[in-house]
C-alpha positions, 0 to 999 in steps of 0.5 A, a space after each residue: 533557436 530560441 523559444 520564448 514564451 513557451 509554455 508546457 502543458 501536462 494533459 492530466 484529465 488524460 493521463 493514466 496510471 498504471 495498474 498492477 493486478 496480482 496474479 499469484 501468491 507473490 510478487 516483487 515490485 520493481 522501482 520501475 513501477 513507481 507511480 503504480 496502483 497496485 491491486 489486491 484483486 485475488 480472494 486467496 491473497 497475495 504478497 507484494 514485496 517492495 524493492 530493496 534499496 529503491 530511491 527515495 520518492 519511490 512510491 505505490 498506491 495499493 487498492 483491496 478491489 476483491 476482499 480477502 477471504 484466505 491468506 493475506 493481502 501483504 506488502 513487506 518491505 525487500 530487507 529488514 532494515 527498511 521500516 514503516 512509518 506512518 499512520 493507517 486508519 481502520 474503519 469498522 465496516 459491520 459496527 456503525 463504521 467505528 474508526 481506529 489508527 494504527 501506526 507504525 512504529 518505525 522500529 521494528 515494523 516492516 509489513 502491513 498483513 491484512 486478513 479480510 476481517 480484522 486487520 483489514 483487505 475488505 474491498 475499498 481498502 487503499 494506501 499509499 507507501 513512499 520510500 522517504 529515506 533510505 530506511 523509511 517507508 511512510 505508509 498512509 491511507 484508509 483500511 476497511 475491517 470488521 470485527 474486534 479490528 487490529 493493527 494490519 502492521 507487522 514484524 515480518 
């Protein structure tokens, strides 16, 4: 049987993204969850660990849907040899939306740690993390902070 002129149509209007909700203080993401939207929806914070040795192209969209009021909203690479590169733009929500940009250095940064104020994790924070090589995850997005904002990139 031959198919000629067959067109495959992807219904992007009805396609749904998998949503991962935080249900404890820590959670490990799997490579099978790539493409998911991962929620920081726990006021007491949550630490998400990225999968170690994930394939290039593994990607997660992180969204703060509940402002963090204690502990941290954090992501960390699965191993210390996988580093973060890229930029997060911080919108200071309490001073006329002043903007600061933070860059991951690619040599020591293995985590994004937000405290609910100065380093971000106010509701509306949204960023993407994607594996681009065997040792690098690229980060891009917007962090909502308050007070004297500071970088959310961390070495542990």
